[in-house]
N, C-alpha and C positions, 0 to 999 in steps of 0.2 A: 892397519894392522890386521893380520889374518886371524880369524877366530878359530880356535881348536874345538872340535866336536868330540865330546866324551860320552860314552854310553855306559851307564852302570846297569849291571844285570840284577837290579833290585829296585823296588819302589819304596824301600825302607828309608825314612827320613834320616835315620842314624847313619846309614851307609852312604847316602847321597851327601850328607854334611861332611863325612870323613873324606870322601873323594874331593869335594869342593875345597876343604881345608888343605889337603895335601897338594893339590894342583896349584892353589894360590901361593903356597910356600915355594914350590919347585919352579913354577913358571910365572913368577910374580909380575913379569913384564908383559905377559900375554893375556889376551881375552879368551874365554872359553865358554862353551854352552854345554850344559850337562842334561842328557836325556836319560830317563830311567825307564826300564822295561822289566816286566815280570817274565822270567824264563825258568825253565826246569833245571834242577841241579843234576838230575840223573842218579842221585844217591838218596839214602834215607832222609826223612825230614830231620832226624837227629843223627848226624854222622857219628859213628862210634870208634873211629880210629883216625890217626894222623893221615894215612893214605886216602881214606874215604873222604875226609874233609878237603884235602888237596884236590882230589878228583872233582868234588862238587864245585869248588871255586873255578877250576879249569873249564868244566862243562858249562858253567854259567857264562863265563867270558865268551866262549865259542858260540854258545846259543844266542847270546846278545848280538854277536857279529852276524850270525845268520839272519836274525830278525831285522837288524839295521846295519846293512853292509857298508854304508858310506859314512865313515867317521874316522877320527884319528886314533882313538883309544877305546878299548872295550874292557870293562873291569868286572871281575867276579870276586865276591867276598863270601866266604862260607865259614860259619862257626861250627866247631865240633868239640867232642870230648874223647878222651881215651883213658882206659883203665891203666893205672900205674901201681902195681901191687894191689893193696886194698883200697886205694884212693882213686879219685877221678880228677883228671887234669882237663882244664878248659882252655881253648885257644881258637884262633881263626887263621885261615889262609886267604891271601890275596893273589889273584892271577890277573896280569895285565897283558893285553895284546896291543901292539901298535903296528904301524905299517910294516916294519921289518924286524921287530924285536918282540920278545916275550919277557916279562918280568914276574918274579915270584917272590913272595915273602910271607913269613909267618909272624903272627903277633907274639908277644910274650905269653907265657902260660901261667896259670895259677891253679891251685887245688881247691876243690869244692868242699863245703862242709859235709859231714857224714849224713845229716838229714836230707840234703839234696841228693847225694849219692844213693841213698836208700831208695828214694823215689825214682831216680833214673833206673835203678836195678829192677824196679817194678814196671818199667815201660814208659814212664813219663819223659817228655822232652825237657831239656834244661829250663827253658822259659816257663813252662807249666809248673815245674818243680819249684822254681823261684817264687812264682805267684802263690803257691800253697804255703811254703815255709815263711815267706815274708809278708803274707796277706796283702798282695798287690794284684793288679789287673793289667795284663798286657805288658809286663815289665820288659819282655824281649823287644818290644817296639820302642822302648824308652831307654832306661839306664842299663838293662841287662844285668847279668850276674856281676860283671866287673864293677858297674856303678854301685849296685847294692852293697857288695862286699867291701868296697873301698870308701863307703859313705860319700860317693860321688866325687872323691878326690880325682879319680880317673873316670871320665865319662866314657860311655861305650863308643861314641864318635871319636874321642881322642885316642882311645885304644886302637881303633882301626886306622886312624890317620897315619901314625908312624909306620905301620906295615905297608900302607899304600905308597908312602914315600920310599921305603926300602925296595918295594917292587919296581919303582921307577929308576933304580940305579942303572940298569942297562941303557935306558933312554938318556939319562943325564950324562952318562959316560959312553956315548955312542962310539967313540974312537977306539975303545978297548974291549967292547963287547960285540 
């Protein structure tokens, strides 16, 4: 059996687990190796729009491919926020490059509490604002806002897993994409 080589454009255990979970579901009969690399997103540390977040995921995937050119898949995941009226919406983009396809998908979105939004408006990143409001440390490396706000009903890894699967649709349906 040929082993697939997957490069994640992040060393975050949450994102690596999401990729592992998604690929295990989609390619359950295959073996794969996941390599993680730290690469630049080319956008702000806290992307502030849908388009900036998408660009960050895309840049990460392409930068991972530049760093490790011999693989089967390169995956960028970028979390972001966007103002929607007086509220702030949180979400992430996934961008996947394969040999002859690209796949893109966005997670579900959710709205942040006013206390978090107020801190973001003062220049804090979402993870730092979460830590302040919920008196935690490094929450973005663990449960993130989605885990905290759902009382871990939805883990951050699970949140990303579905979007990785959705981004694999062109690969799964190669004959029509």
